C-alpha positions in Angstrom: 0.0 0.0 0.0 1.1 3.5 -0.8 1.3 6.0 2.1 -1.7 8.0 0.7 -3.7 4.7 0.6 -2.8 4.0 4.2 -3.8 7.5 5.3 -7.1 7.2 3.4 -7.8 3.9 5.2 -6.9 5.3 8.6 -8.6 8.7 8.2 -12.3 7.7 8.6 -11.6 5.1 11.3 -9.2 7.3 13.3 -10.0 10.9 12.4 -7.6 12.2 15.0 -4.7 9.9 14.0 -2.3 12.6 12.8 -3.0 14.9 15.7 -2.6 12.2 18.3 0.6 11.0 16.6 2.0 14.5 16.6 1.0 15.2 20.2 2.6 12.0 21.4 5.8 12.3 19.3 8.7 10.9 21.3 6.6 9.0 23.8 8.0 5.8 25.1 5.4 3.3 25.9 3.8 2.0 28.1 2.2 5.1 29.4 -0.7 5.9 31.7 -3.4 8.4 30.7 -1.8 11.0 32.9 1.6 10.5 31.3 0.0 10.7 27.8 -1.5 14.1 28.7 1.9 15.3 30.1 3.7 14.3 26.8 1.0 16.0 24.8 1.3 19.2 26.8 5.1 19.1 26.4 4.6 18.8 22.6 2.2 21.8 22.8 -0.9 19.9 21.7 -4.1 21.9 21.2 -6.4 22.2 24.2 -9.1 20.3 22.5 -6.8 17.3 22.0 -5.7 17.5 25.6 -9.3 17.4 26.7 -9.9 14.3 24.6 -6.8 12.6 26.0 -8.0 13.5 29.6 -11.3 11.8 28.8 -10.0 8.4 27.7 -10.1 5.5 30.1 -7.6 5.6 33.0 -5.4 2.7 31.7 -1.9 1.8 30.7 -1.4 2.2 27.0 1.2 0.0 25.3 1.3 1.7 21.9 0.2 4.7 19.9 -2.3 2.4 18.2 -4.0 1.7 21.6 -4.2 5.4 22.3 -5.7 6.1 18.8 -8.4 3.4 19.4 -9.2 4.9 22.8 -9.7 8.4 21.5 -11.8 7.2 18.6 -14.2 5.2 20.8 -17.0 7.5 22.1 -17.3 7.8 25.8 -20.3 5.9 27.3 -23.3 8.1 28.1 -23.7 9.1 31.8 -25.8 6.7 33.9 -29.4 7.9 34.3 -30.4 8.8 37.8 -31.7 5.9 39.9 -35.4 5.6 39.9 -37.6 4.4 42.7 -40.5 2.0 42.1 -42.9 5.0 41.7 -41.0 6.1 38.7 -39.6 9.2 40.4 -35.9 9.9 40.7 -34.4 8.6 44.0 -33.2 11.3 46.5 
């Protein structure tokens, strides 16, 4: 595959692939989420990307690929408030 073909294949699946790779340039894995954010800050990543990295699961990432998968998976929606048997929100 030519580089342009690879980029085209990765683009829709990992829309932030280039930005994440640039933000984490020089990173030595494995890294925790906190360490990823520190590397991205050091590399002067945009605030939006820093926020995305701060929102990924608190885990140890073994490669850039794992990070790119984590940033491409939408965060689960917040849990709805607990309901009592009467159908009203619990207090």
